[in-house]
N, C-alpha and C positions, 0 to 999 in steps of 0.2 A: 470666510471658510467655504461658502458655497461655490465661490469662483475657483478656489483651489480644487474642490471636488470635480468641477467641470473640466479643469485643466488636466487632472489625473485621468478622467475618462478619455479625453482626446489623446493623451499620451499613450494610454493603454491600447487604443485602437491603432495608432500609428505603429507602435511596437509590434502588434499582432500582424499588421499588413507587411511590415518589413520582414518579419520572420517567415511568413508564408511565401514571400517573393524572394527569399534569400538566395535561391538558386540562380536568380537573374543577376544578383549583385555580387556573385562570387569574384568575378574578375576585377571588380573595383575595390575589393577588400572590405566591404561593408559588413561582412559576416563576423569580423573580429572586433571585440570591444577593447581588448588589451593584449599585450604580448605574452601573457601567461595563459591564454586560452580560456579565460573566464567568459562565460556566455558566448562561447564560440560555436555553439550548435543551435539549430532552430528550435529544438524541443525546449531547451532552457529559456530561450528568448520568448517563446510563446507562453510558457508558464509564468515568466516574469510579467508579460503583458497582462495576463489574466489577474495577477495579484494587484498590479497597478490599477486596472480597470475596476475591480471590486472595491478597492480602497476608495476610489472616487465615488462609487455608488454609496458606500457607507458614510462618507464625509458629507455628501449632499443630503442624504437621508437624515443624518444627525442635525444638520443646520436647518433643515426645513420641516422638522417634525411638528412643530407647533402650527406652522402655516398650513401643513397638509391637513391638520384636523379641521381647519376652517374651510379650506378649499375643497376638501374631499366631497362635500355635499354637492358642489357645483360641477366638479370635474372627476367624479368617482371613477368612471371607466378609464379616463386618461391616466390617472395615477395607478391604476391596476396594470395597464398595458406597458407603461414605462419601465417599472422594475422587472416585469416578466421578460420584456425584450432584452434588457440589459443582462439578465441572468442567462438567457439563451445564447447571447453573444459570447459570454464567458465560457459557457459549456462547449461551444464550438471551438474556441481557442484552445482550451485544455484538451479536447478530444484530438485535435490535430497534433498538438505537442506530444501526446502520449503515443501516437502512432508513428512518429518519426524516429528513425535510427540516427543517433548523433554521429555514427561512423560513416554514414552515407551522404556526406556533404559533397556535392558534385564539384569536379575540378575542370577548369577550361583547358588544362594541359593534356587531358587524356587524348591519345592518338595524335599528339603533336610533338615536335622535336623538344627534347629536354633543354631547358634554358641553359645557356652557356655561363660558365664562371671559371675563374682560375684563382684558387685559394691556397694559402700556405698549409702544409700538413701540420697537424696538431703536435706530433712528437718531433718532427724534423722540419721546422719552419723554413729552413733553407731550401726545401723541396716544395714543389707545388703539385696540385692535382686539378684536373679538368675532366668534365664528362667525355671529352674527346678521347681521353686516355682509355676509355672503356669501349670504344667502337669495336664491333665484332663480338662483344660479350653481352650476356644477359646479366644485369646487376641490380642491386637494391640500394636505394639511398634512404638511410634512416636519420631523421632529424631529431637530435636529442640535446639535452643540457644538464649540467650537474645540479642546477637549482629546480629541476622539474621532478616532482614526486611521481608522476605517471611514468616517466622514463625509467625510474628505478624499478617500478613494477614490471615493465616489459623487458627490462635488461636481462633478467634471469632467463626468460624464454629465448631471447636472441642468443645468449651465451650457449645455452643448450642446443639451440638450432644450428649455430655455427659449428659446434663440436661434432654434431651428427651429420652435417652436410658441408664438409670442408671445401667442396668444389663451388659453393655458392659465393658470389662476389658481393660481399656486404660492405658498403661504404658508409661512414658516419659523417654527418654534418653537425658539428658542435655549434649550436645556435645561440647567439647573444650571450656568450659565456666568457669567463676569464680562462685564458689558456692553461694556467697552472691549476685552476680548479677542475677543468676538464680532464687533465692528465691524472690528477690525484684520484678523481672519481673512477676512472678506468683502472688505475692501479689497485684500487681497493675492491672493486666489484668484478673485475675481469674485463678483458678487451676482446670482443668478438669480431672486430672490424678488420678488414684487409688494410684499410687506412682510414683515418679520420681527418677532416679538414676543419680549420677554424674560421667560422663566420661570425666574428665578434661583433660586427656592426649590423648584422642581419640583412645585408644587401642581397646575398644569394637566396636566402630564405624568402625574401619579399618577391623576387623574380619567380620563385617556385610556388608562390601563392600559399605560403605557410600561414595557417591561422594561429596555431599554438602547438607547441611540442607535447608529445611526440607525433610525428607523421612519417609514413613510409611510402616510398614510391618504387614501382617496378619498371625498369627500362629495358627495352629489347636490344637486339644486336645492332639495329640501325640507329639507335639513340632516340627512339620514340617512347614517350611515357605511356605505359599500358595500364597502369593501375595506381590508385592512391588509397592508402589506408589512413584514415584520420583517427587519432587516439591510439592508446597502447594496444599492441598485438598480444595474443596469447598463443599457446601451442595449438589450439583448435584453428585459429585463423592461419597460423603458419602452415599447418598440415593440410588444411582443406581449401585454402584460398591461395596463399602465396606460393607454396611449393608446387602445386599442380600447374599454376600459371608459368612458373619458371621452367618446368619440364616441357610444357607446350612450346614456349618461346625458344627453347634450346633446339627444338626440332625444326624450327622454321629456317628457311634459307637466309643467308646474310644479306 
């Protein structure tokens, strides 16, 4: 039991370090635990590290309680410093996690050319779409899926946004989804997209560094990625971040 506690302590420290350094590991995909976006942000990972760490402390304390009574006379100061130090490490991990914004996961694509792909359109699979088709235009790429609960949450806002701003080029990337399920989802909830493409295997999403849906990218006239929004957008984000950036990029020379 004591060995298990020590292993939990080590695992907690490793998870904490990985979370703190996650901005370095973005390009290798280490920030994503699974395709559904669970534990995809640093704050969740750090909180998880803290839970694992304190579990290890409790397990060691439980297994060593009798021994501590005997050894406390000889090593009293040591047994005081050890739990205090462990507690302080846990506090540091949790403090860092609470200060992080899960939407601010850095992307190595910013200010770089948008990754190329050629995918079949969702509704007309005989037709294809490529980022090259949007050269000379400012556009948004929204990564979504019918199985994604957060996508449903933001879809209402995108539908309203597209209705209020018909000149905005909103492209959908249906990520790791069944074509029929994607089409039914749009038919039921509304289709704000100029066109959606089917990325059923997730290859394009991988090239774009997708952690988990939904994610939204802003691409300028030259095909350069200028912004990435991780997680669902709302009207505040659309009106104060996305739309001002689109207006700014539309004024730039091609």
